[in-house]
C-alpha positions in Angstrom: 24.4 -21.5 2.6 22.6 -23.0 5.6 25.6 -22.5 7.8 25.9 -18.9 6.7 22.2 -18.1 7.3 22.4 -19.8 10.7 25.5 -17.9 11.7 24.1 -14.5 10.6 20.8 -15.3 12.3 22.6 -15.9 15.6 24.9 -12.8 15.3 22.0 -10.4 14.7 20.2 -11.0 18.1 23.5 -11.1 19.9 24.5 -7.7 18.5 20.9 -6.4 19.3 21.3 -7.3 23.0 24.8 -5.8 23.0 23.4 -2.6 21.5 20.6 -2.5 24.1 23.0 -2.8 27.1 25.7 -0.5 25.8 25.7 3.0 27.1 27.6 5.8 28.9 26.1 4.8 32.3 27.8 2.1 34.3 24.8 -0.2 34.5 25.0 -4.0 34.3 23.5 -5.8 31.3 21.0 -7.6 33.6 19.7 -4.4 35.1 19.5 -2.8 31.6 17.4 -5.6 30.2 15.2 -5.9 33.3 14.5 -2.1 33.1 13.2 -2.7 29.6 10.3 -4.7 31.1 9.8 -3.1 34.5 9.0 0.4 35.8 10.9 -0.3 39.1 14.2 1.1 37.7 13.1 4.7 37.4 15.0 6.8 34.8 16.8 3.7 33.5 13.5 2.2 32.3 12.7 5.4 30.4 16.2 5.4 28.8 15.9 1.8 27.7 12.4 2.2 26.2 12.7 5.6 24.7 16.4 5.8 23.6 18.2 2.5 23.4 15.4 0.3 22.1 14.4 2.5 19.2 18.0 2.9 18.2 18.7 -0.8 18.3 15.5 -1.7 16.4 16.3 0.9 13.7 19.8 -0.4 13.3 18.4 -3.9 12.5 15.5 -2.6 10.2 17.6 -0.1 8.2 20.7 -2.3 8.0 18.6 -5.2 6.7 16.7 -3.0 4.3 19.8 -1.5 2.8 21.6 -4.8 2.4 18.6 -6.3 0.8 18.1 -3.4 -1.6 21.7 -3.5 -2.6 21.6 -7.2 -3.4 18.4 -6.7 -5.5 19.9 -3.8 -7.4 23.1 -5.7 -8.1 21.2 -8.8 -9.2 19.0 -6.8 -11.6 21.8 -4.8 -13.2 24.2 -7.9 -13.0 26.8 -5.5 -11.7 28.5 -5.9 -8.3 29.3 -2.2 -8.2 25.6 -1.2 -8.2 24.1 0.2 -5.0 20.6 1.2 -3.9 21.1 5.0 -4.3 21.7 4.5 -8.0 18.0 5.3 -8.8 18.2 8.7 -7.0 16.0 7.9 -4.0 18.6 8.8 -1.4 19.4 12.1 -3.0 15.7 13.0 -3.4 15.0 12.0 0.2 17.9 14.1 1.4 16.5 17.1 -0.6 13.2 16.7 1.1 14.8 16.7 4.5 16.9 19.7 3.6 13.7 21.6 2.6 12.1 20.7 6.0 15.1 21.9 8.0 15.6 25.1 6.0 11.9 26.1 6.1 11.5 25.3 9.8 9.1 22.4 9.2 11.4 20.0 11.0 11.2 22.1 14.2 7.5 23.0 14.0 6.3 19.4 13.5 7.4 16.4 15.4 7.8 14.1 12.3 8.2 17.0 9.8 11.7 16.0 8.7 11.1 12.3 8.0 7.8 13.0 6.3 9.3 15.6 4.1 12.2 13.2 3.2 9.7 10.5 2.3 7.8 12.9 0.1 11.1 13.8 -1.6 11.8 10.1 -2.2 8.4 9.5 -3.7 8.8 12.5 -6.0 12.2 11.3 -7.0 11.2 7.7 -7.8 8.2 9.1 -9.8 10.5 11.2 -11.9 12.9 8.3 -12.5 10.0 6.1 -13.7 8.7 9.0 -15.9 12.1 9.5 -17.5 12.9 5.8 -17.9 9.5 5.1 -19.5 7.4 2.0 -19.3 9.6 0.1 -21.8 13.0 1.4 -20.7 15.7 -1.1 -19.9 18.4 -1.2 -17.2 20.6 1.4 -19.0 17.7 3.8 -19.2 16.9 3.3 -15.6 20.5 4.0 -14.5 20.7 7.1 -16.6 17.4 8.4 -15.2 18.5 7.7 -11.7 21.9 9.4 -12.2 20.1 12.5 -13.7 17.6 12.7 -10.8 20.4 12.1 -8.2 22.6 14.9 -9.8 19.7 17.3 -9.9 18.7 16.6 -6.3 22.3 17.0 -5.2 22.6 20.3 -7.0 19.5 21.6 -5.4 20.7 20.5 -2.0 23.9 22.4 -2.5 22.0 25.4 -3.7 19.9 25.4 -0.5 23.0 25.1 1.6 24.6 27.9 -0.3 21.7 30.3 0.0 20.6 29.4 3.5 20.3 32.6 5.5 20.4 30.6 8.8 23.9 29.2 9.6 22.4 27.0 12.3 20.0 25.4 9.8 22.9 24.9 7.3 24.9 23.2 10.1 22.0 21.0 11.0 21.6 20.0 7.3 25.2 19.0 7.1 25.1 16.9 10.2 21.8 15.2 9.2 23.3 14.2 5.9 26.1 12.4 7.7 23.6 9.8 9.0 22.8 8.9 12.5 20.4 6.8 14.7 20.9 8.9 17.8 17.8 10.7 19.3 15.3 8.5 17.5 12.1 7.4 19.2 9.6 4.7 18.8 7.6 7.1 16.6 10.4 6.9 14.1 10.4 3.1 14.3 6.6 2.9 13.5 7.1 5.4 10.7 9.8 3.5 8.9 8.6 0.0 9.7 5.8 -0.2 7.0 8.1 1.2 4.3 10.9 -1.3 5.0 8.5 -4.2 5.5 6.6 -3.5 2.3 9.8 -2.9 0.3 11.4 -6.1 1.7 8.4 -8.2 0.8 8.5 -6.8 -2.8 12.2 -7.4 -3.2 12.3 -10.9 -1.7 9.7 -12.0 -4.3 12.0 -11.0 -7.1 14.4 -13.9 -6.5 13.2 -16.1 -9.4 13.3 -13.3 -11.9 16.8 -12.2 -10.8 18.1 -15.8 -11.0 16.7 -16.0 -14.6 18.4 -12.6 -15.5 21.8 -14.1 -14.8 21.3 -16.0 -18.1 20.6 -12.7 -20.0 17.4 -10.7 -20.7 16.4 -12.8 -23.7 16.8 -16.1 -21.8 14.8 -14.6 -18.8 11.9 -13.6 -21.1 11.9 -17.0 -22.7 11.5 -18.4 -19.2 8.4 -16.4 -18.6 9.9 -13.4 -16.7 8.1 -10.1 -17.3 11.1 -7.7 -17.4 9.0 -4.6 -17.3 7.1 -5.8 -14.2 10.4 -6.9 -12.6 11.9 -3.5 -13.2 8.9 -1.7 -11.8 8.8 -3.9 -8.6 12.5 -3.4 -8.2 12.2 0.4 -8.3 9.2 0.4 -5.9 10.8 -2.0 -3.5 14.1 -0.2 -3.4 12.5 3.2 -3.2 10.3 2.1 -0.2 13.3 0.7 1.7 15.9 3.3 0.9 13.4 6.2 1.0 12.3 5.2 4.5 15.8 4.5 5.7 17.1 7.9 4.5 14.1 9.7 5.9 14.8 8.4 9.4 18.6 7.9 9.5 20.0 10.3 6.9 22.5 9.2 4.3 24.2 6.0 5.3 26.3 4.6 2.5 28.2 1.5 1.6 25.9 -1.0 3.4 24.0 -1.9 0.2 27.3 -1.8 -1.8 29.7 -3.8 0.3 27.5 -6.3 2.1 26.3 -8.1 -1.0 29.7 -8.0 -2.5 31.2 -9.7 0.5 28.6 -12.4 0.8 28.2 -13.2 -2.9 30.9 -15.9 -3.1 29.2 -17.8 -0.2 26.0 -18.3 -2.2 27.8 -19.0 -5.5 26.5 -15.8 -7.0 22.8 -16.9 -6.9 20.8 -13.6 -6.6 17.8 -15.2 -4.8 19.9 -16.6 -2.0 22.0 -13.4 -1.9 18.8 -11.4 -1.1 18.3 -13.2 2.2 21.9 -13.3 3.4 22.4 -9.6 2.5 19.5 -8.6 4.6 21.0 -10.3 7.6 24.5 -9.1 6.7 23.3 -5.5 6.4 21.7 -5.7 9.9 25.0 -7.1 11.3 27.1 -4.4 9.6 24.9 -1.4 10.7 24.6 -2.7 14.2 28.4 -3.0 14.4 28.8 0.5 13.1 26.3 1.9 15.5 28.1 0.1 18.4 31.4 1.5 17.2 29.9 5.0 17.2 29.2 4.7 20.9 32.5 3.0 21.8 35.1 5.0 19.8 34.1 8.5 20.8 31.3 8.2 23.5 31.5 11.9 24.4 31.3 13.2 20.8 28.5 12.9 18.3 30.3 10.7 15.8 28.0 10.2 12.8 27.0 6.8 11.7 27.4 7.5 8.0 31.0 8.6 8.6 31.8 5.3 10.3 30.2 3.2 7.5 32.1 5.1 4.9 35.4 4.8 6.7 35.0 1.1 7.1 33.2 0.4 3.8 35.5 2.3 1.4 38.8 0.6 2.3 37.0 -2.8 2.4 35.5 -2.2 -1.0 38.9 -1.2 -2.4 40.4 -4.4 -1.0 37.7 -6.4 -2.7 38.4 -4.7 -6.0 42.1 -5.5 -5.6 41.4 -9.2 -4.9 39.1 -9.3 -7.9 41.7 -7.8 -10.2 44.4 -10.1 -8.7 42.1 -13.1 -9.4 41.5 -12.1 -13.0 45.3 -11.5 -13.5 
């Protein structure tokens, strides 16, 4: 566990520096980093501060948040196939963003799109909690999340179908693929409190999630308030995933694959998995964002496409190994 935490803690800053110094211009890493702190490099200083730095910071924040939320969700449901979008926050945030793009709010207001996406996420999680009820268990929560996710997805498809502006429809489709390109420090400051608050809430659930591995009855006998645990899980996940989706669009498989890969290294203990999944999510999303810029530098390859192309086969391989081990 200590070696894993140390290794991931070292990889994250290394990838962060690599992300900062990687770009289409043939500029040395030393000059790129120096331009970040000095105005003597002209346009390069502007590029480093307004383009590369926000993108690199967002990759760490969003990757860590999604990895953490995935580990918390899997720990609560005691199911390695669970993922953060299960409670419908991602779909609701996407619906809010689609509304902003289709109505012109995204073009008329600098932060109109992420604010509308955050509003959609808040409405979605409110409906999930309303449907699940104050005494609802994990199954009720899943069913409520699936229902809200399906409804939000249907409404998003309806907006795309009826959109009179083909350019808006095209922008909606590309936004839903996920990307960190063209983000500024304004986006960083907007998402930071949501990810930070959500991370603090989720990291405090470690003891309760550990107790849940023994079953709900055993957890209650150990003094765990399951209703409070569920409420904190939903709020924490909604804060992280809603903020991430609002800024970066739909980025899948981080919260699903990362905890699944790292679980054996912490012997399946949820409280430990929370920390390592946060670091692992930051590593995976940074690698994906670097790959986006390296594979097709002249094309706008979407980040969500890369995470899906890497995550889906990797997850299928993990399923195959699990079945083989059971056989």
